[in-house]
One Martini backbone bead per residue (centre of mass of N, CA, C, O) as a GRO file, in nm:
protein
  106
    1MET     BB    1  12.557   8.351  10.126
    2SER     BB    2  12.624   8.621   9.905
    3ASP     BB    3  12.794   8.654   9.599
    4VAL     BB    4  12.972   8.804   9.355
    5LYS     BB    5  12.894   8.678   9.032
    6ILE     BB    6  12.957   8.488   8.734
    7ILE     BB    7  12.735   8.356   8.491
    8ARG     BB    8  12.689   8.096   8.256
    9LEU     BB    9  12.463   8.025   8.027
   10GLN     BB   10  12.333   7.821   7.783
   11THR     BB   11  12.258   8.088   7.611
   12GLY     BB   12  12.537   8.286   7.670
   13GLU     BB   13  12.492   8.436   7.914
   14ASP     BB   14  12.620   8.695   8.121
   15VAL     BB   15  12.581   8.698   8.480
   16ILE     BB   16  12.555   8.946   8.727
   17ALA     BB   17  12.550   8.872   9.088
   18LYS     BB   18  12.390   8.790   9.371
   19ILE     BB   19  12.485   8.462   9.481
   20ALA     BB   20  12.290   8.173   9.561
   21LYS     BB   21  12.259   7.848   9.698
   22ASP     BB   22  12.070   7.586   9.733
   23SER     BB   23  12.005   7.259   9.840
   24VAL     BB   24  11.979   7.176   9.509
   25GLY     BB   25  12.161   7.412   9.337
   26ASN     BB   26  12.020   7.654   9.294
   27TYR     BB   27  11.996   7.987   9.170
   28THR     BB   28  12.014   8.303   9.338
   29LEU     BB   29  11.930   8.625   9.216
   30GLU     BB   30  12.062   8.951   9.278
   31LYS     BB   31  12.105   9.212   9.102
   32SER     BB   32  12.081   9.151   8.785
   33PHE     BB   33  12.318   9.133   8.505
   34VAL     BB   34  12.401   9.175   8.179
   35ILE     BB   35  12.682   9.109   7.985
   36ILE     BB   36  12.792   9.336   7.716
   37PRO     BB   37  12.981   9.328   7.451
   38THR     BB   38  13.151   9.605   7.289
   39GLN     BB   39  13.226   9.746   6.950
   40ALA     BB   40  13.300  10.008   6.736
   41GLY     BB   41  13.525   9.831   6.584
   42PRO     BB   42  13.769   9.724   6.418
   43GLY     BB   43  14.031   9.734   6.658
   44LYS     BB   44  13.866   9.809   6.888
   45PRO     BB   45  13.779   9.833   7.188
   46VAL     BB   46  13.639   9.654   7.445
   47SER     BB   47  13.327   9.689   7.598
   48LEU     BB   48  13.114   9.701   7.887
   49MET     BB   49  12.772   9.618   7.939
   50MET     BB   50  12.491   9.681   8.153
   51THR     BB   51  12.187   9.492   8.195
   52PRO     BB   52  11.906   9.403   8.299
   53TYR     BB   53  11.778   9.111   8.428
   54MET     BB   54  11.466   9.091   8.389
   55PRO     BB   55  11.294   9.389   8.374
   56TYR     BB   56  10.977   9.256   8.371
   57THR     BB   57  11.009   9.245   8.693
   58ASP     BB   58  10.942   9.274   9.056
   59ASP     BB   59  11.137   9.079   9.134
   60GLU     BB   60  11.428   9.040   9.342
   61ARG     BB   61  11.433   8.737   9.243
   62VAL     BB   62  11.619   8.480   9.068
   63ILE     BB   63  11.563   8.150   8.953
   64ILE     BB   64  11.808   7.900   8.866
   65SER     BB   65  11.885   7.627   8.725
   66ALA     BB   66  12.168   7.440   8.752
   67GLU     BB   67  12.154   7.315   8.451
   68LYS     BB   68  12.184   7.621   8.314
   69VAL     BB   69  12.478   7.625   8.427
   70VAL     BB   70  12.808   7.630   8.320
   71THR     BB   71  12.941   7.875   8.494
   72GLN     BB   72  13.151   8.007   8.770
   73VAL     BB   73  13.275   8.342   8.857
   74THR     BB   74  13.501   8.581   8.938
   75PRO     BB   75  13.524   8.898   8.914
   76LYS     BB   76  13.675   9.147   8.816
   77ASN     BB   77  13.745   9.433   8.976
   78GLU     BB   78  13.627   9.633   8.763
   79ILE     BB   79  13.351   9.494   8.742
   80LEU     BB   80  13.272   9.504   9.039
   81LYS     BB   81  13.275   9.812   9.068
   82SER     BB   82  13.059   9.869   8.852
   83TYR     BB   83  12.839   9.705   8.987
   84GLN     BB   84  12.835   9.858   9.263
   85GLN     BB   85  12.763  10.132   9.137
   86ASN     BB   86  12.484  10.026   9.000
   87THR     BB   87  12.371   9.903   9.303
   88SER     BB   88  12.364  10.138   9.465
   89SER     BB   89  12.253  10.366   9.663
   90ILE     BB   90  12.031  10.635   9.616
   91LEU     BB   91  11.948  10.933   9.665
   92THR     BB   92  11.677  11.102   9.752
   93PRO     BB   93  11.505  11.334   9.630
   94THR     BB   94  11.444  11.663   9.686
   95SER     BB   95  11.255  11.953   9.668
   96GLU     BB   96  11.512  12.136   9.581
   97LEU     BB   97  11.522  11.994   9.327
   98ILE     BB   98  11.561  11.997   8.987
   99THR     BB   99  11.326  11.879   8.773
  100GLU     BB  100  11.171  11.816   8.487
  101SER     BB  101  10.886  11.912   8.622
  102LYS     BB  102  11.054  12.191   8.750
  103LEU     BB  103  11.105  12.368   8.525
  104PRO     BB  104  11.158  12.661   8.416
  105LYS     BB  105  10.976  12.918   8.261
  106PHE     BB  106  11.039  13.145   7.969
   0.00000   0.00000   0.00000
């Protein structure tokens, strides 16, 4: 069974994903995103941005060696909700919707 967890890799990346461990301890990540803290300027609040982890593959799962993981934690509720919103299924557009390619010409 896979749970949504955050792992920190030896590279310093924090990755949130549905994570399962195999029999040798390797991590299998599904719907994985890197969490990137951003700050508008000194003294401004820090916000978190999520970007896909390894977006240049069509693989649905990424396997990471257990020795590359520094720690694993449960995400805060706000981060979990944001992750779930970003990974939830989106309705497929129907032909009635106006899309960029079907904009009316004036």
